[in-house]
GUFIRO-305036 format. One line per 2 residues: their letters; for each residue x, y, z of C-alpha. Coordinates in steps of 0.001 Angstrom, whole numbers. Example, Ala and Ser with C-alpha at 12.3 -4.5 7.8 and 13.67 -1.06 7.14 Angstrom:
2
as = 12300:-4500:7800; 13670:-1060:7140
***
This chain:
676
xx = -148:99:91; 2699:2598:812
xx = 4317:1768:-2371; 881:2835:-4283
xx = 227:5664:-1901; 4172:6467:-3087
xx = 3839:5640:-6699; 530:8046:-6775
xx = 2096:10708:-5217; 5186:10790:-8080
xx = 2815:10354:-10858; 498:13614:-9389
xx = 3721:15320:-8699; 5277:14789:-12534
xx = 1781:16443:-13884; 1512:19269:-11763
xx = 5339:19625:-12827; 4211:19085:-16528
xx = 1500:21732:-16204; 3749:23938:-14642
xx = 6695:23479:-17437; 3924:23695:-20004
xx = 2367:27277:-18766; 6003:28142:-17991
xx = 6862:27091:-21892; 3450:29011:-23083
xx = 4102:32099:-21409; 7776:32470:-22234
xx = 6604:31611:-26064; 4316:34214:-25691
xx = 6799:36408:-24131; 9290:35753:-27183
xx = 6807:35820:-30065; 6013:39489:-28270
xx = 9995:40392:-28135; 10739:39153:-31409
xx = 7415:41153:-32952; 8490:44003:-31065
xx = 12212:44342:-32056; 11203:43365:-35587
xx = 9154:46814:-35587; 5891:45192:-35186
xx = 5922:42390:-37825; 5389:39289:-36424
xx = 8882:37338:-36753; 9967:33299:-35867
xx = 10978:33776:-32129; 14385:32530:-32687
xx = 17266:33627:-29599; 19916:32222:-32300
xx = 19280:34597:-35058; 19587:37809:-32428
xx = 21834:36599:-30028; 24468:33892:-31582
xx = 24621:34930:-35250; 25791:38327:-34663
xx = 28414:37566:-31891; 32017:38276:-33168
xx = 33369:35606:-30739; 32916:32399:-29197
xx = 33155:28812:-29752; 29436:28603:-30920
xx = 29737:31781:-33229; 32542:30388:-34620
xx = 31346:27177:-35210; 28343:28962:-36993
xx = 30617:31234:-39297; 33322:30700:-42128
xx = 36630:32825:-42766; 36110:33736:-46719
xx = 38082:35091:-48736; 36168:38059:-50029
xx = 38304:38883:-53279; 38088:42645:-54608
xx = 40278:43291:-56930; 43056:41873:-59705
xx = 45757:42268:-62364; 46948:40114:-65099
xx = 50807:39595:-65648; 52466:40986:-69062
xx = 51905:37455:-70630; 48142:37169:-69745
xx = 49112:33694:-67774; 48567:34609:-64559
xx = 46066:36443:-62167; 47083:38209:-58971
xx = 44001:38701:-56862; 44079:40737:-53601
xx = 41590:39114:-50991; 40012:41349:-47823
xx = 39420:38970:-45202; 41945:36508:-45853
xx = 44963:39022:-46322; 46635:37337:-48950
xx = 47384:38401:-52525; 46348:34937:-54489
xx = 48492:33895:-57824; 45794:31927:-60160
xx = 46391:30197:-63429; 43151:31158:-64797
xx = 43507:28533:-67956; 44200:25691:-65583
xx = 41616:26747:-62938; 44271:26791:-60257
xx = 45271:29093:-57326; 49301:28304:-57227
xx = 50498:30451:-54362; 49010:32457:-51546
xx = 51319:35162:-50571; 50581:36864:-47312
xx = 50095:40592:-47475; 49219:43370:-45013
xx = 45668:43760:-43178; 42611:44282:-45816
xx = 44647:44488:-49072; 42982:46404:-51656
xx = 44615:46821:-55215; 47166:45097:-56848
xx = 49506:46581:-59620; 51828:44504:-61922
xx = 55278:46177:-63390; 55802:45872:-67001
xx = 58481:43367:-66880; 56182:41227:-64977
xx = 58709:40789:-62162; 57520:42847:-59394
xx = 53659:43333:-57491; 52575:46149:-55784
xx = 49836:45760:-53400; 48162:48310:-51067
xx = 47148:47528:-47473; 44415:49794:-46960
xx = 44378:49133:-42924; 47584:49605:-42514
xx = 48833:52554:-44183; 51567:50410:-46350
xx = 52567:49255:-50126; 54049:45926:-50244
xx = 56321:45186:-53116; 56662:41311:-53870
xx = 59095:39769:-56226; 57110:37651:-58249
xx = 59818:35123:-59269; 60660:34355:-55333
xx = 56997:35063:-54242; 58187:37007:-51481
xx = 57448:40625:-49728; 60681:42562:-50361
xx = 60043:45508:-49405; 57374:48198:-47584
xx = 56406:51432:-48558; 54858:53657:-46148
xx = 51730:55814:-47558; 48851:57849:-46170
xx = 45670:56569:-44525; 44020:53472:-46221
xx = 45423:53029:-49536; 43217:52016:-51991
xx = 43737:52491:-55769; 47319:52459:-57404
xx = 48652:52751:-60814; 52003:52802:-62389
xx = 53415:55826:-64513; 53940:54996:-68424
xx = 57544:54907:-67715; 57245:52514:-64627
xx = 59379:54627:-62206; 56524:56182:-60573
xx = 53472:54451:-58445; 50696:56663:-57798
xx = 48643:55536:-54705; 45303:56761:-53811
xx = 44983:57414:-50199; 41298:57140:-49111
xx = 41039:57854:-45388; 43568:61077:-45526
xx = 42440:62613:-48714; 45753:62348:-50561
xx = 48272:60454:-52770; 50873:59152:-52233
xx = 53986:59519:-55153; 56378:56578:-54809
xx = 59476:56014:-56413; 59958:52433:-57071
xx = 63690:52614:-57750; 64247:54312:-54472
xx = 61437:52443:-52883; 59760:55313:-50930
xx = 57496:58066:-51017; 58632:60852:-52510
xx = 55645:63660:-52274; 52119:63772:-51136
xx = 49334:65289:-53103; 45882:66977:-51784
xx = 43054:64642:-53551; 39116:65088:-53462
xx = 37437:63482:-50526; 38040:59676:-50228
xx = 39880:59275:-53595; 39466:55449:-54763
xx = 40351:54915:-58154; 43597:55892:-60050
xx = 44857:55654:-63933; 47757:56946:-65867
xx = 47083:58461:-68970; 48715:56253:-72218
xx = 50880:59122:-73211; 52231:59480:-69965
xx = 51023:63012:-69207; 48410:62989:-66669
xx = 47330:60442:-63724; 43537:60798:-62839
xx = 42555:59961:-59674; 38632:59548:-58988
xx = 36957:60159:-55664; 34215:58185:-53452
xx = 32805:61155:-51836; 31358:64847:-52492
xx = 33626:67675:-51573; 31849:69595:-48623
xx = 29175:71613:-50103; 26304:74290:-49332
xx = 23328:72305:-47351; 20831:70904:-49777
xx = 22420:71603:-52759; 23917:68669:-55324
xx = 26735:67025:-54783; 30534:67550:-57103
xx = 32808:65088:-56695; 36288:65491:-57634
xx = 38405:64115:-60144; 42316:65222:-59624
xx = 44540:65177:-62441; 48185:65121:-61679
xx = 50893:66303:-64007; 52895:63324:-64752
xx = 55773:65419:-65689; 56011:67373:-62771
xx = 53728:65623:-60056; 51729:68056:-59186
xx = 48276:68602:-59425; 47421:70414:-62625
xx = 43440:70025:-62531; 40690:69705:-60275
xx = 37568:68692:-62295; 34417:68161:-60462
xx = 31193:65847:-61706; 27874:67577:-60518
xx = 25295:65795:-59070; 27231:62619:-59002
xx = 29390:60714:-56402; 31021:57021:-55429
xx = 33385:57351:-58477; 35235:54220:-57783
xx = 37453:53621:-60621; 39134:55259:-63621
xx = 40226:53785:-67038; 41853:55532:-70033
xx = 41252:54193:-73686; 44593:52901:-75618
xx = 44912:56158:-77320; 43839:58275:-74378
xx = 41080:60629:-76134; 38672:59260:-73255
xx = 38728:58647:-69324; 35915:56655:-67827
xx = 34926:56772:-64361; 32524:54952:-63096
xx = 29547:56786:-60725; 26426:57238:-59024
xx = 23785:59839:-59480; 22071:60216:-56589
xx = 18434:62413:-56169; 18786:63204:-52508
xx = 17150:66688:-52956; 14148:65364:-54060
xx = 12112:62942:-51971; 12544:59290:-52018
xx = 8747:58705:-53502; 10374:59430:-56440
xx = 11926:55998:-56604; 8608:54837:-58776
xx = 9706:57112:-61545; 13171:56069:-61913
xx = 14621:59109:-59659; 16251:57954:-56445
xx = 19328:56763:-57526; 21050:56365:-60857
xx = 24226:54694:-62137; 26441:55533:-65085
xx = 29849:56603:-65884; 31565:60044:-66684
xx = 33325:60653:-69389; 36343:63047:-69372
xx = 37287:63581:-73377; 40932:64628:-74362
xx = 39864:68204:-74885; 38556:68211:-71488
xx = 35146:68477:-72033; 32714:66201:-69561
xx = 29940:64284:-69900; 27606:61903:-67447
xx = 26084:58937:-69205; 23602:56523:-67458
xx = 23997:52873:-67668; 20328:52272:-66339
xx = 17436:51227:-68497; 13919:53093:-68137
xx = 12500:49960:-65985; 15644:48168:-64966
xx = 18686:49466:-62795; 22528:48515:-62522
xx = 23403:49369:-59469; 26868:50209:-57874
xx = 29356:50524:-60933; 32448:49832:-59751
xx = 35428:49128:-61927; 35924:49429:-65899
xx = 38172:48466:-68176; 38786:48618:-71474
xx = 39619:46687:-74702; 43135:47071:-76460
xx = 41442:47911:-79573; 40068:50880:-77847
xx = 36362:50035:-79343; 34688:48441:-76009
xx = 34464:49152:-72046; 33330:46866:-69714
xx = 31750:47706:-66211; 31230:45654:-63134
xx = 27511:46369:-61733; 28314:45293:-58167
xx = 24654:45256:-56967; 23391:43849:-60080
xx = 25614:40843:-60491; 26043:41693:-64145
xx = 29009:43464:-66248; 27679:46174:-68959
xx = 29886:45585:-72628; 29920:49692:-73829
xx = 30110:50440:-77344; 32963:53338:-76894
xx = 32672:54090:-80726; 28958:54697:-80394
xx = 29834:57095:-77020; 32489:58959:-79650
xx = 29690:59809:-82468; 27314:60698:-79641
xx = 29241:63364:-77650; 30776:64334:-81067
xx = 27251:65756:-82343; 25936:67074:-78951
xx = 25238:70253:-77702; 26170:71417:-74180
xx = 22016:70987:-73560; 22414:67494:-74741
xx = 25189:66442:-72663; 23183:67987:-69797
xx = 20097:66041:-70761; 22273:62950:-71181
xx = 23005:62909:-67415; 19083:61624:-66936
xx = 18085:60360:-69570; 17170:56621:-68904
xx = 16428:55594:-72295; 20007:56661:-73750
xx = 21869:53266:-72723; 20174:51189:-75362
xx = 22516:52592:-77996; 25611:52017:-76392
xx = 25029:49075:-74058; 25552:46260:-76559
xx = 25328:43471:-74041; 24842:42513:-70004
xx = 26812:39482:-68500; 25575:37818:-65961
xx = 27935:37345:-63103; 28178:35470:-59710
xx = 27332:37739:-56402; 29267:41028:-56139
xx = 31315:41594:-58833; 34126:44158:-58172
xx = 37486:44403:-59620; 37909:43856:-63513
xx = 41526:42715:-64954; 41691:42346:-69032
xx = 44430:39947:-70563; 46804:41918:-72590
xx = 45474:40285:-75433; 42004:41525:-75110
xx = 40514:38349:-75261; 39527:37945:-71590
xx = 37595:39980:-69202; 38244:38754:-65589
xx = 35430:39879:-62867; 36133:39239:-59407
xx = 33423:37885:-57428; 33677:39430:-53879
xx = 30985:37441:-52565; 31350:34105:-53744
xx = 35400:33824:-53751; 35436:33177:-57433
xx = 36087:34856:-60705; 34217:34981:-63898
xx = 36404:34594:-66686; 34552:36191:-69630
xx = 35297:35444:-73454; 35234:39125:-75439
xx = 34303:37695:-78547; 31150:35393:-77647
xx = 30726:37850:-74435; 29904:34566:-72505
xx = 31034:33564:-69004; 33451:30891:-70106
xx = 35100:29356:-67119; 34351:29942:-63355
xx = 37360:30182:-61200; 36895:28702:-57842
xx = 39635:30550:-55336; 39367:28266:-52829
xx = 36702:29563:-50356; 34646:27582:-47741
xx = 32217:25673:-49411; 29689:26196:-47021
xx = 27569:29574:-47527; 26929:30647:-43856
xx = 23918:32628:-42892; 25931:35486:-41982
xx = 27735:34775:-45532; 24153:35031:-46997
xx = 23485:38261:-45540; 26487:39732:-47460
xx = 25173:39220:-50721; 22005:40683:-49841
xx = 23661:43934:-48546; 25475:44360:-51326
xx = 22884:43603:-53802; 19772:45561:-55444
xx = 17244:42808:-55411; 15173:43930:-53084
xx = 14538:47723:-53932; 12004:48735:-56610
xx = 13516:48315:-59918; 16595:47024:-58038
xx = 17607:50638:-58453; 19849:50553:-55614
xx = 21606:48283:-52611; 22610:48551:-48782
xx = 26074:49541:-50434; 24924:52559:-52456
xx = 24118:54504:-49229; 26597:52547:-47090
xx = 29817:52410:-49502; 32320:50534:-47699
xx = 29901:49681:-44891; 30224:53538:-44109
xx = 28193:56206:-45425; 27839:58487:-48407
xx = 27918:62018:-46704; 24570:62889:-48052
xx = 21636:64045:-46618; 18026:62459:-48005
xx = 14371:63087:-47636; 13127:59748:-46380
xx = 9398:60585:-45703; 8794:62300:-48795
xx = 7316:65212:-46949; 10027:68098:-47586
xx = 10539:67330:-43821; 12906:65875:-41376
xx = 15967:65295:-43328; 18178:62430:-42808
xx = 21909:62535:-42712; 23196:58966:-43711
xx = 24847:57191:-40608; 27679:54266:-40784
xx = 26747:51065:-40574; 30247:50117:-39124
xx = 30486:48543:-35201; 26495:48691:-34556
xx = 26500:45949:-32377; 24968:46915:-28757
xx = 24539:50531:-29925; 20656:50758:-29967
xx = 18422:52792:-30832; 19008:53035:-34373
xx = 18022:56456:-36485; 18422:59891:-35739
xx = 15145:60164:-33545; 15629:56765:-31940
xx = 12658:55230:-33011; 14165:51721:-34238
xx = 14716:49695:-31147; 17046:47167:-33364
xx = 18979:46393:-37001; 15940:44207:-37296
xx = 13783:46982:-37178; 15847:49638:-39159
xx = 16422:47360:-42100; 12988:45426:-42130
xx = 9746:47425:-42063; 11373:51110:-42069
xx = 13518:49717:-45052; 10607:48687:-46918
xx = 8334:51355:-45697; 10431:54533:-46613
xx = 13399:53221:-48928; 12850:50262:-51096
xx = 8808:50448:-51404; 8630:47209:-51949
xx = 7788:43916:-49604; 10533:43567:-46606
xx = 12663:41004:-46290; 11663:37447:-45341
xx = 12434:36486:-41721; 15339:34209:-42808
xx = 16833:36777:-45396; 16298:39600:-42261
xx = 18142:37191:-39891; 21199:37043:-42656
xx = 21123:40840:-43256; 21031:41505:-39642
xx = 23923:38779:-38575; 26345:40553:-41684
xx = 25872:44014:-40185; 26188:43516:-36721
xx = 29389:40784:-37366; 31270:42015:-40229
xx = 30946:45719:-40554; 33495:47185:-38572
xx = 35637:50570:-38519; 38838:50643:-39536
xx = 42203:51550:-37226; 41556:55293:-36912
xx = 44922:56657:-38172; 44516:59644:-35907
xx = 45498:57568:-32574; 49442:57516:-32187
xx = 50441:53870:-31233; 50265:52344:-27755
xx = 47120:54725:-27290; 49670:57926:-26586
xx = 47929:61083:-27238; 49801:64368:-28612
xx = 49653:67250:-26505; 46712:68990:-28258
xx = 44841:65970:-28062; 45660:65772:-24113
xx = 44385:69241:-24124; 41563:68468:-26129
xx = 40450:65597:-23895; 40801:67327:-20636
xx = 38379:69785:-22512; 36038:67127:-23165
xx = 35974:65561:-19987; 35552:69042:-18148
xx = 33502:69940:-15237; 33952:73660:-15101
xx = 34073:76522:-17705; 37285:78682:-18515
xx = 35894:81238:-15777; 35441:78940:-12882
xx = 31555:78056:-13604; 30189:74495:-12909
xx = 28842:72940:-16257; 25677:71077:-15453
xx = 26008:67571:-15866; 23613:67229:-18765
xx = 26166:69685:-20682; 29135:68148:-20367
xx = 30533:66590:-23414; 31119:63118:-21494
xx = 27565:62554:-19857; 26465:61937:-23466
xx = 29232:60642:-25153; 31214:57978:-23032
xx = 31996:54358:-22977; 33585:52330:-25533
xx = 31165:53846:-28333; 31364:57627:-26874
xx = 27500:57624:-26480; 24928:56853:-23979
xx = 22708:55752:-26531; 19713:58007:-25039
xx = 17600:61099:-26669; 18973:64576:-26036
xx = 17618:68017:-26910; 21106:69755:-28118
xx = 19036:72700:-29439; 19976:71541:-33157
xx = 16225:71028:-34155; 15359:73024:-37718
xx = 11904:74657:-38818; 11878:71691:-40910
xx = 12092:68775:-38041; 9172:67418:-36846
xx = 11497:66095:-33770; 13214:67884:-30850
xx = 15017:65094:-29027; 17673:63233:-31314
xx = 19971:60072:-30314; 23561:60455:-29309
xx = 25723:59063:-31914; 28742:57161:-31764
xx = 31873:58997:-31865; 34520:55957:-32833
xx = 36049:57373:-36196; 33846:60558:-36124
xx = 36942:62170:-38410; 35436:60335:-41245
xx = 31645:61102:-40902; 31368:64685:-42035
xx = 29133:66160:-42684; 27126:66262:-39034
xx = 24245:66365:-37039; 20954:64581:-37562
xx = 20474:66705:-40826; 24296:66846:-42302
xx = 23928:70915:-42067; 27360:70964:-40080
xx = 30036:70476:-42710; 32586:70172:-40019
xx = 32883:68887:-36569; 33933:72887:-35757
xx = 30636:73849:-37277; 28871:72123:-34866
xx = 29623:74420:-32208; 30558:77582:-33952
xx = 27522:77876:-36115; 24783:75584:-34277
xx = 25247:75811:-30779; 24614:79685:-30196
xx = 23046:79067:-26724; 25409:76506:-25527
xx = 22895:73409:-25341; 25211:70935:-27209
xx = 27745:71302:-24726; 29579:74228:-23047
xx = 31459:75895:-26088; 31328:79265:-26507
xx = 33885:80381:-23615; 36498:78400:-25227
xx = 39290:79737:-27483; 39832:78925:-30963
xx = 42534:76911:-30199; 40771:75171:-27746
xx = 38369:74341:-29872; 41139:73234:-32268
xx = 42550:70760:-29408; 39191:69413:-28539
xx = 38441:68754:-32441; 41756:66898:-32716
xx = 40830:64995:-29514; 37477:63732:-31244
xx = 39197:62667:-34122; 41632:60502:-32303
xx = 38565:58406:-30987; 38664:54835:-32127
xx = 37266:51402:-31293; 38968:49433:-28860
xx = 39455:46187:-30722; 42597:47259:-32154
xx = 45588:45525:-30091; 47941:48561:-29284
xx = 50827:46805:-30788; 49676:45023:-34137
xx = 46259:46437:-34808; 45062:43073:-34557
xx = 41094:42506:-34318; 39792:41798:-31231
xx = 36431:41842:-29939; 35253:44725:-27863
xx = 33620:42178:-24885; 32081:45847:-22609
xx = 29963:46244:-25952; 29279:42563:-26565
***
């Protein structure tokens, strides 16, 4: 009997426990669904803890298991014989030596952090690799396949080209807005020239007279006026800047190439319509994509590569066939290479009036005359390389770790070169493919990259609501993990909301991402997008004397005349911690007549030096203007008591603020655990 009673108690206890467990599980499930729906902006989203709390993690056993280390190739060059390809890989820090005819990666040469471009000497004996996150160019002996020399450059070296005689290497330094002139015999920088804003592409004219440098970002312009982006023209004989030519209403000019006889310089570009409401996307008037032309006589033109109902987003690279008749342009967000008949363009421009040239820049129907083929590639084609005999064009597929080999006679992909990246496509990698693809926008007009080139921001202000109010300055996407809320008004509680419903409602005007797609996109943004090293920072975290004085001002509690500064008005109150933000809303007196909001989210200040213009609407062209023009009542921190020298010191300190995940000795990436 005692045993039977005990068994009954156990059964009853198990039933009660099961009921309690079911109730708790049901309550947790309901809470999870509500939480997921809230974080996704009110859209029902499958409750999945892994999606939010594992995929975005940058460290840990599980995060590492779920992710792979990809190559992420970006640019390539062909040797003079056309027998080998040299490919830079951003994530693997390698220069790959590839035999394109035998589908074989022959050698992997370790180079610097975040290699960008590679140039091969005319004799084929040397390679030059720009290491964007190390401020260096490596010189590689291609016989021994060893790095023999290192040349220091400006910040963020990107595009490069050799002079016609092969004695000078020109390097576009993206982060410091200048151009390194390197003597390749002496193996040292001999001069540095001021460029446009964020120089990226560079090409020497075939006659040896000039070097053209294209820029990614607009020059500082008056608030709410069209962008103006510079092509810097260097006299190759004197190595001095000869001219500065601006393309109006265009930016993100990634690369430049010359025709063999030098009659045309061709530059990839994007034409943003940031001065009109984003609702104009339905009329093909949100973003357009094309090329800029500078003729030998100096005349300039812009020609679209889009069509009325089909857009070819994010043109990146351009190469010209040795016969001078055809150009090839990679559209990195459309996964195609456009083939352009240059003779038709020559004829078009020769017979065009100034008014015609102006109209060409917005004519969506014109491309049918000179675009003769669209060649489909894999995900995110970036750099192009053409064989010396002009028979093959190689398109580097950044998001597949492959290269498409295109036959220029048949205009078809004839070989798919596998560079040896991981075979498994992870959730995060899928997110990278979504981020860099325009497939989720109306008529595929633009990708995330279009407004966030290099995962940063394009420096423009947009009317996203379509009401002529609440203009929004594009914010960086680097290092967003743990920095919620998002958007200038702080209304987006998560990146899920930012990239989900808000993205569909105000930007793409299409159906939102599916839950799986959104999981992937968010994981990619939070895990993979990082700030580059801050080159205003000294080794070992030391500060210059000016930065030390600026730090004291940044952390001060008293004005210069001895008055106590209220806690809410101190710089360090709103801008503290690893991201230099308290993630709270504040009224700092920057509301304009066209703003509905008074309170604005405190932005992160890591690498703030590269995020001009400033304030929620981009009205402050420089850091100085935040206080000299837009802080008359000391509501955005006490500043009117400062001298000009003190303000300079404060700005110098702000420029030094950077993410803390770089080791002080070798800049190796490591996770900032305080943010995670």
